[in-house]
C-alpha positions as CSV (number, residue, x, y, z in Angstrom):
1,M,-14.8,21.3,-15.9
2,L,-12.8,23.3,-18.8
3,Q,-14.0,21.8,-21.8
4,R,-12.5,24.3,-24.3
5,P,-9.9,27.2,-24.4
6,P,-11.3,30.5,-23.1
7,E,-12.5,32.9,-25.7
8,P,-10.6,36.2,-25.5
9,H,-13.2,37.9,-23.7
10,E,-13.4,35.1,-21.1
11,W,-10.0,35.3,-19.8
12,T,-10.9,37.9,-16.9
13,R,-13.6,35.4,-15.6
14,F,-11.2,32.7,-16.0
15,L,-8.0,34.4,-14.2
16,H,-10.5,35.3,-11.3
17,Y,-11.2,31.9,-10.8
18,A,-7.9,30.5,-11.5
19,E,-6.5,32.6,-8.6
20,R,-8.4,30.6,-6.1
21,V,-7.0,27.3,-7.0
22,R,-4.9,25.7,-4.5
23,A,-4.5,22.0,-5.4
24,I,-4.6,20.2,-8.5
25,G,-5.1,16.4,-8.8
26,P,-7.7,13.8,-8.1
27,S,-10.4,15.2,-6.1
28,L,-10.0,12.7,-3.3
29,T,-6.3,13.6,-3.1
30,F,-7.1,17.1,-1.6
31,P,-10.2,16.8,0.3
32,E,-9.5,20.0,2.2
33,F,-9.2,21.8,-1.1
34,P,-12.5,21.5,-3.0
35,C,-11.5,23.4,-6.2
36,V,-9.8,20.7,-8.8
37,I,-9.3,21.8,-12.5
38,K,-10.0,19.3,-15.1
39,A,-9.4,20.1,-18.7
40,F,-9.1,18.2,-22.1
41,P,-5.5,17.6,-23.1
42,S,-5.5,20.3,-26.0
43,A,-6.8,22.7,-23.5
44,H,-3.6,22.7,-21.7
45,S,-1.4,23.2,-24.7
46,Y,-3.5,26.3,-25.7
47,L,-3.6,27.7,-22.4
48,L,0.7,27.4,-22.0
49,T,0.7,29.0,-25.5
50,H,-1.8,31.9,-25.0
51,K,-1.8,32.8,-21.3
52,P,-1.9,36.4,-20.7
53,V,0.1,36.1,-17.7
54,D,3.2,34.5,-16.3
55,H,1.1,31.8,-14.0
56,L,-2.4,31.0,-14.6
57,F,-2.5,29.6,-11.0
58,P,-0.5,31.9,-8.8
59,N,-1.8,30.6,-5.6
60,L,-1.5,27.0,-6.4
61,R,0.4,24.8,-3.6
62,Y,-0.1,21.3,-4.2
63,I,0.1,19.5,-7.5
64,L,-0.5,15.9,-8.3
65,W,0.5,15.1,-12.1
66,H,-0.2,12.0,-13.8
67,Y,1.5,11.8,-17.2
68,D,-1.2,10.7,-19.9
69,H,0.8,8.4,-22.5
70,L,-2.1,8.7,-24.9
71,F,-1.8,12.8,-25.0
72,P,2.0,13.0,-24.2
73,E,2.4,16.6,-25.3
74,G,-0.6,18.0,-23.9
75,S,0.0,16.0,-20.7
76,M,3.7,17.7,-20.4
77,D,2.0,21.0,-21.2
78,E,-0.4,20.5,-18.0
79,L,2.9,20.2,-16.0
80,S,4.6,23.2,-17.5
81,L,1.4,25.0,-16.9
82,L,1.1,24.2,-13.2
83,L,4.7,24.8,-11.9
84,G,4.1,28.2,-10.3
85,P,5.7,30.1,-7.8
86,R,4.1,29.0,-4.3
87,V,3.9,25.6,-5.1
88,V,5.3,23.6,-1.8
89,D,4.1,20.0,-2.9
90,L,5.0,18.5,-6.1
91,T,4.1,14.8,-6.9
92,T,4.8,13.3,-10.4
93,Y,3.7,9.7,-11.8
94,A,4.8,8.5,-15.3
95,F,4.8,4.9,-15.3
96,K,4.7,4.6,-19.0
97,G,7.7,5.4,-21.1
98,M,7.4,8.9,-22.9
99,P,9.5,10.3,-26.0
100,E,13.0,11.1,-25.2
101,S,12.5,14.9,-25.9
102,L,9.6,14.7,-23.5
103,S,11.6,12.8,-21.0
104,D,14.4,15.6,-21.1
105,R,11.8,18.1,-20.9
106,L,10.4,16.8,-17.7
107,V,13.9,16.6,-16.0
108,D,14.9,20.3,-17.2
109,E,11.5,21.7,-16.0
110,V,11.8,19.9,-12.8
111,T,15.2,20.9,-12.3
112,S,14.4,24.4,-13.1
113,F,11.4,24.7,-10.8
114,I,13.5,23.3,-7.9
115,V,16.2,25.7,-8.5
116,E,13.8,28.9,-9.0
117,H,12.0,28.2,-5.9
118,T,13.0,28.4,-2.1
119,D,9.9,26.8,0.0
120,I,9.3,23.6,-1.4
121,K,8.4,20.9,1.2
122,H,7.6,17.7,-0.3
123,V,8.9,16.3,-3.6
124,R,7.8,13.1,-5.3
125,L,8.9,11.9,-8.5
126,Y,7.6,8.5,-9.5
127,C,8.7,8.2,-12.9
128,P,10.9,5.1,-13.3
129,Y,11.3,5.3,-17.0
130,V,12.8,8.8,-17.2
131,P,16.6,8.7,-16.7
132,G,18.3,11.2,-15.1
133,L,15.7,12.6,-12.9
134,E,17.6,11.9,-9.8
135,A,19.9,14.7,-10.8
136,V,17.3,17.0,-8.7
137,I,18.2,15.2,-5.8
138,P,21.4,17.5,-5.2
139,N,19.1,20.6,-5.8
140,V,16.8,19.5,-3.6
141,V,19.3,18.5,-0.6
142,F,21.5,21.9,-0.7
143,L,18.7,24.1,-1.7
144,H,15.9,23.1,0.6
145,Q,16.8,22.5,4.0
146,A,13.2,22.4,5.3
147,V,12.1,20.0,2.8
148,Q,10.0,16.9,4.5
149,S,9.5,14.5,1.6
150,L,12.1,13.5,-0.9
151,E,11.3,10.3,-3.2
152,V,12.8,9.9,-6.8
153,L,12.0,6.5,-8.0
154,Q,14.1,5.1,-10.8
155,E,14.0,1.8,-12.7
156,T,17.9,2.1,-13.0
157,P,19.1,5.0,-10.7
158,S,22.5,6.6,-10.9
159,T,24.9,6.2,-8.1
160,L,24.8,9.5,-5.8
161,P,28.1,10.7,-4.5
162,P,29.0,10.1,-0.8
163,N,28.9,13.8,0.2
164,I,25.2,14.0,-1.2
165,W,24.3,11.2,1.0
166,L,25.3,12.8,4.0
167,E,23.8,16.0,3.4
168,L,20.6,14.2,2.9
169,S,20.9,12.5,6.2
170,R,21.5,16.0,7.9
171,L,18.2,17.4,6.6
172,P,16.6,18.6,9.9
173,K,13.1,18.1,8.7
174,L,13.3,15.3,6.3
175,E,10.3,12.9,7.0
176,K,9.9,10.6,3.9
177,T,12.8,9.3,1.5
178,I,14.0,6.5,-0.3
179,I,17.5,4.9,0.8
180,F,19.9,2.9,-1.1
181,V,21.9,1.4,1.7
182,D,24.6,-0.2,-0.6
183,E,25.3,3.4,-1.6
184,L,24.7,5.1,1.4
185,L,27.1,2.8,3.6
186,G,29.0,1.7,0.7
187,S,32.1,4.2,1.1
188,D,34.5,4.2,4.0
189,E,34.0,7.9,4.1
190,I,30.3,7.7,5.0
191,R,30.5,4.8,7.5
192,K,33.3,6.5,9.6
193,Q,31.4,9.9,9.5
194,S,28.2,8.3,10.4
195,A,29.5,6.3,13.2
196,H,31.5,9.0,15.1
197,S,30.3,12.2,13.7
198,S,28.3,14.6,16.0
199,E,26.2,15.5,13.3
200,P,22.4,14.2,13.1
201,F,21.9,11.5,11.1
202,F,18.1,11.5,9.8
203,P,16.9,12.8,12.8
204,S,13.4,13.5,11.7
205,L,12.4,10.2,9.7
206,R,8.9,9.0,10.0
207,N,8.6,6.9,6.5
208,V,11.5,5.1,4.8
209,T,11.8,2.9,2.0
210,I,15.2,0.9,2.3
211,H,16.6,-0.8,-0.8
212,A,19.8,-3.1,0.0
213,S,21.1,-6.2,-1.1
214,D,20.3,-8.2,2.1
215,L,18.7,-7.5,5.4
216,A,22.1,-7.4,7.4
217,G,22.7,-4.0,5.2
218,C,19.2,-2.8,6.4
219,S,20.2,-3.6,9.9
220,R,23.1,-1.6,9.9
221,Y,21.3,1.4,8.5
222,L,18.4,1.4,11.0
223,D,21.1,1.1,13.9
224,L,22.2,4.5,12.5
225,I,18.8,6.2,12.5
226,Q,18.7,9.0,15.2
227,S,15.0,9.4,14.8
228,S,12.3,8.3,17.3
229,S,9.4,8.7,15.4
230,L,9.8,6.2,12.5
231,E,6.2,4.8,12.0
232,R,6.4,3.5,8.2
233,L,9.1,1.3,7.1
234,V,9.6,-0.6,3.6
235,V,12.4,-2.9,3.2
236,I,13.3,-4.3,-0.3
237,V,16.0,-6.4,-0.7
238,T,17.6,-8.0,-3.9
239,S,17.6,-11.8,-2.8
240,S,14.8,-13.5,-0.7
241,P,16.5,-14.3,2.7
242,T,16.6,-17.5,4.3
243,N,14.4,-18.2,7.1
244,E,17.5,-17.7,9.5
245,E,18.4,-14.5,8.1
246,A,14.8,-13.0,8.4
247,R,14.7,-14.1,12.2
248,T,18.0,-12.6,12.8
249,F,16.5,-9.4,11.1
250,F,13.3,-9.2,12.9
251,Q,14.9,-10.1,16.3
252,H,17.2,-6.9,15.6
253,L,14.3,-4.7,14.5
254,A,12.0,-5.6,17.8
255,K,15.0,-4.7,19.9
256,R,14.7,-1.0,18.4
257,R,10.7,-0.8,19.2
258,H,11.2,1.9,21.8
259,K,12.9,3.8,19.6
260,M,11.3,3.0,16.6
261,P,7.3,2.8,17.1
262,L,6.6,1.2,13.9
263,R,3.0,0.8,12.6
264,F,3.3,0.1,8.9
265,M,5.8,-2.7,7.9
266,H,6.3,-4.2,4.4
267,F,9.1,-6.4,3.8
268,T,9.7,-7.8,0.2
269,S,12.4,-8.9,-2.0
270,V,13.1,-8.8,-6.0
271,I,14.5,-12.3,-6.8
272,G,12.5,-15.4,-5.5
273,S,14.2,-18.1,-3.2
274,P,15.3,-21.5,-4.9
275,R,12.8,-24.1,-5.2
276,F,12.1,-26.8,-3.0
277,D,14.8,-25.5,-0.2
278,D,13.2,-25.7,3.2
279,N,15.9,-22.9,4.5
280,Y,13.8,-20.4,2.8
281,I,10.3,-21.3,4.4
282,I,9.7,-18.3,6.5
283,D,8.0,-19.7,9.9
284,A,5.8,-18.4,12.7
285,D,8.9,-18.5,15.0
286,T,10.4,-16.2,12.8
287,L,7.9,-13.7,12.4
288,R,6.8,-13.6,16.0
289,P,9.3,-10.9,17.1
290,L,7.2,-8.3,15.1
291,L,4.3,-8.7,17.4
292,S,6.3,-6.9,20.0
293,F,5.4,-3.7,18.1
294,W,2.4,-2.0,19.6
295,N,-0.8,-0.5,17.4
296,V,0.4,-1.7,14.2
297,K,-1.9,-0.9,11.5
298,S,-0.3,-2.9,8.5
299,C,2.2,-5.6,8.2
300,Q,3.2,-7.3,4.8
301,V,5.7,-10.2,4.5
302,T,6.0,-10.7,0.7
303,F,9.4,-12.0,0.2
304,R,9.6,-14.0,-2.8
305,C,9.8,-17.2,-0.8
306,P,7.1,-19.3,1.1
307,V,5.4,-18.3,4.6
308,S,4.1,-20.8,6.8
309,V,2.0,-20.3,9.8
310,D,-0.3,-21.8,12.2
311,N,-3.7,-21.0,14.1
312,A,-1.5,-20.4,17.3
313,F,0.3,-17.6,15.5
314,L,-2.8,-15.8,14.2
315,E,-4.1,-15.9,17.4
316,D,-1.0,-14.3,18.5
317,V,-1.5,-11.5,15.8
318,A,-5.1,-10.9,17.0
319,T,-3.8,-10.7,20.6
320,A,-1.1,-8.2,19.8
321,W,-3.0,-6.3,17.1
322,A,-6.6,-6.6,17.3
323,P,-7.8,-3.1,18.1
324,T,-5.6,-1.4,15.1
325,L,-4.9,-3.8,12.7
326,E,-6.1,-3.0,9.0
327,Q,-4.1,-5.0,6.7
328,L,-2.1,-8.3,7.2
329,E,-0.2,-10.0,4.3
330,L,2.0,-13.3,4.9
331,G,3.3,-14.8,1.7
332,A,0.4,-14.6,-0.3
333,S,2.0,-12.5,-3.3
334,W,4.6,-15.2,-4.6
335,R,3.1,-18.6,-5.9
336,Q,4.8,-21.8,-4.4
337,R,3.0,-24.6,-2.8
338,V,3.6,-24.6,1.1
339,D,1.9,-26.9,3.9
340,S,0.3,-24.2,5.8
341,Q,-0.9,-25.2,9.1
342,A,-3.4,-22.3,9.4
343,T,-6.8,-23.7,9.1
344,L,-10.1,-21.9,7.9
345,Q,-10.9,-21.7,11.5
346,G,-7.9,-20.0,12.3
347,V,-8.6,-17.5,9.6
348,F,-12.2,-16.8,11.2
349,S,-10.8,-16.5,14.6
350,L,-8.2,-13.7,13.4
351,I,-11.0,-11.8,11.5
352,T,-13.5,-11.7,14.2
353,R,-11.1,-10.5,16.8
354,C,-9.6,-8.1,14.3
355,R,-12.5,-5.9,13.6
356,E,-10.9,-3.2,11.6
357,L,-9.2,-5.9,9.3
358,A,-10.0,-4.5,5.8
359,S,-7.4,-6.4,3.7
360,L,-6.1,-10.1,4.3
361,G,-3.5,-12.0,2.6
362,L,-2.7,-15.6,3.6
363,V,-1.9,-19.0,2.2
364,F,-4.3,-21.7,4.5
365,D,-5.4,-25.4,4.3
366,A,-8.6,-25.0,3.0
367,R,-10.1,-28.3,4.1
368,V,-13.6,-28.0,5.7
369,D,-13.6,-31.0,7.8
370,E,-13.7,-29.0,11.1
371,F,-17.3,-27.7,9.7
372,Q,-18.9,-30.9,8.7
373,E,-20.2,-31.9,11.8
374,A,-22.0,-28.3,11.9
375,L,-23.2,-28.9,8.5
376,G,-24.6,-32.5,9.5
377,A,-26.5,-30.9,12.5
378,G,-28.5,-28.4,10.4
379,E,-26.2,-25.5,11.7
380,R,-25.0,-22.2,10.3
381,L,-21.6,-23.3,9.2
382,A,-20.1,-20.1,10.9
383,K,-22.0,-20.2,13.7
384,G,-20.5,-18.3,16.7
385,Y,-18.6,-16.0,14.4
386,R,-19.6,-12.5,13.6
387,P,-19.9,-11.6,9.9
388,S,-17.1,-9.0,8.9
389,D,-18.1,-5.8,7.4
390,R,-14.8,-4.4,7.1
391,L,-13.1,-7.1,5.2
392,T,-13.4,-6.4,1.6
393,R,-10.2,-8.2,0.2
394,F,-8.8,-11.4,0.7
395,S,-5.9,-12.8,-1.3
396,T,-5.4,-16.7,-0.8
397,G,-2.0,-16.7,-2.5
398,A,-0.7,-20.1,-3.5
399,T,-3.8,-22.0,-1.5
400,T,-4.7,-25.0,-3.0
401,L,-8.0,-26.7,-3.8
402,G,-7.2,-30.0,-5.4
403,E,-8.2,-32.1,-2.5
404,L,-11.6,-30.5,-2.4
405,D,-14.6,-32.4,-4.1
406,E,-17.7,-30.2,-5.1
407,T,-19.6,-30.8,-2.0
408,D,-16.4,-29.4,-0.4
409,L,-16.0,-26.4,-2.3
410,A,-19.9,-25.7,-1.9
411,T,-19.4,-25.7,1.9
412,L,-16.1,-23.7,1.5
413,A,-18.3,-21.0,-0.5
414,D,-21.0,-21.2,2.2
415,V,-18.6,-20.4,5.0
416,L,-16.7,-17.7,3.1
417,S,-20.1,-16.0,2.2
418,D,-21.5,-16.2,5.7
419,L,-18.2,-14.7,7.2
420,F,-17.2,-11.9,4.4
421,P,-20.6,-11.2,2.6
422,G,-19.2,-7.9,1.5
423,M,-16.0,-8.8,0.4
424,R,-15.2,-6.9,-3.0
425,T,-11.7,-8.5,-4.1
426,F,-11.3,-12.3,-3.8
427,E,-8.2,-13.4,-5.4
428,T,-5.8,-16.4,-6.0
429,L,-2.5,-16.7,-7.7
430,W,-3.5,-19.6,-9.7
431,I,-5.9,-17.2,-11.9
432,R,-3.6,-14.6,-13.6
433,R,-5.2,-11.2,-13.4
434,V,-3.9,-10.5,-16.8
435,Q,-4.3,-12.8,-19.7
436,H,-0.9,-14.0,-21.1
437,E,0.8,-12.6,-18.1
438,P,4.5,-14.1,-18.4
439,F,5.3,-17.0,-16.0
440,Q,7.9,-16.4,-13.5
441,I,10.5,-18.8,-13.5
442,D,11.0,-18.8,-9.6
443,E,7.3,-19.8,-9.2
444,D,5.2,-22.9,-9.5
445,P,3.9,-23.3,-13.1
446,D,0.4,-22.8,-13.9
447,D,-2.1,-25.5,-12.8
448,E,-5.2,-25.3,-14.9
449,G,-7.1,-27.6,-12.5
450,E,-6.5,-25.4,-9.5
451,A,-7.5,-22.5,-11.7
452,D,-10.8,-24.0,-12.4
453,C,-11.4,-25.2,-8.8
454,W,-11.1,-21.4,-8.1
455,R,-13.1,-20.1,-10.6
456,Q,-15.9,-22.6,-9.4
457,L,-15.7,-21.5,-6.0
458,M,-15.5,-17.8,-6.8
459,A,-19.0,-18.4,-8.8
460,L,-20.2,-20.2,-6.0
461,Y,-19.1,-17.3,-3.2
462,K,-20.8,-14.6,-5.2
463,E,-24.0,-16.5,-5.5
464,M,-24.1,-17.2,-1.9
465,S,-22.8,-13.9,-0.6
466,T,-25.8,-12.1,-2.6
467,I,-28.4,-14.5,-0.5
468,R,-26.3,-13.6,2.7
469,L,-26.7,-10.0,2.2
470,Q,-30.5,-10.3,1.5
471,E,-30.6,-12.4,4.9
472,R,-29.0,-9.6,6.8
473,L,-31.2,-6.7,5.3
474,W,-34.3,-9.0,6.0
475,K,-33.1,-9.8,9.5
476,I,-32.6,-5.7,10.0
477,Q,-36.2,-4.9,8.9
478,L,-37.7,-7.6,11.2
479,D,-35.7,-6.5,14.2
480,T,-36.6,-2.6,13.1
481,Q,-40.3,-4.0,13.0
482,V,-40.1,-5.8,16.2
483,R,-38.7,-2.9,18.1
484,V,-41.4,-0.6,16.7
485,R,-44.3,-2.7,18.0
486,E,-42.4,-3.0,21.7
487,V,-42.6,0.7,21.7
488,E,-46.2,1.1,20.7
489,T,-47.2,-1.6,23.1
490,L,-45.4,0.3,26.0
491,Q,-46.8,3.6,24.8
492,A,-50.4,2.2,24.6
493,S,-50.2,0.3,28.0
494,P,-53.0,1.7,30.6
495,S,-50.5,0.7,33.5
496,L,-48.2,3.6,32.4
497,V,-48.9,6.6,34.3
498,A,-47.6,10.3,33.3
499,F,-46.0,12.2,35.7
């Protein structure tokens, strides 16, 4: 921990240790490199101004930099200090606006770094409010043929010339990038060359984020990809698709599963669907083609339109992906009431079969009628189900509780605490995460009655889950004591004969 700038006589020791630094960023980002440097913002400025050598960290290879809007100058000086001759992996995050002078400086320094170095493998610039940063893309494309990751995130990106898109598509080792389909396939030149050229078209792609106006454009792009190792796909369309449009796209995608072994899928949109139009309700039959992919770890369908599934579909999900599924989200990030056919029992069945599932987002029917008989018989409400230790996040989207009375809420909290005693994040869209968060015009308006019901449920869940965790600890202790007694009894038995 660098708490102050080095004194003149301390530079020798500082440089000695600085030569050992291979990665700078949050400690969990580079677990294989334990040497991570932290400094007060003013120290960066001092080091940059008074450094006795050109590069304080001559062997630095990995940079993960976060812009600190509270200390803008010191934060930018930190990046200037780190951009050294052996860096092969550069990731920058700046999700807050910065002064124009610093914005221009960031673009200039990153551009100079890319032009002056020849061994860059990964460039990830997540700075949506820094205009002009996409200008580095041509330099990466033409100067770094071995680049493996190239991602530049901009709020309003400038259009790239067709020849840049073509050269990007031919990079032999490019595994991860962001594509704007309407630009890529927007010119006759690119369409003709990509369709008939013998040149490779994204031959090594493994991870792609696609921006498009509609799903049809995404399909055209995916048809052209030559890579047979695409594992991670993010699709962002401008307007929400109709159920029929989504079905056509998912069916088309499923036909390519032998050439596209997707394990991570995320489909979302920017603009919400028209309200009260059933054509935009994504149903189970539309989603079912996705189940033909193997070994899926994450599937998120978060178009800004309702998603309605039933228990049978959840059973199919478990049958298809039980050994590997870690994240599932179906329409839980957009608030509009929908009649879901999935019940609490269907949710539990899914979770007990998908033992690796850690995050679930789903709108479901919260009525607890199916548990009332067991409750009346004095049985545990979740009898027959194994508690899930893995599930730590449950997002219920626009699930409603308005029809439940206080007894039902207590029953629901009891069941949830029995099944998910270790849940750390319990979310509903009826309670805003940020106070005074602006209301989205394409969503259902706030409902204080629903919000109150959810607050009551969450308070009950918290109390009951504490009890459930304590009960499990007691059971473990009791089982341990029983086993110890059994071993002691066997050892003390006179009938045992030693040979």
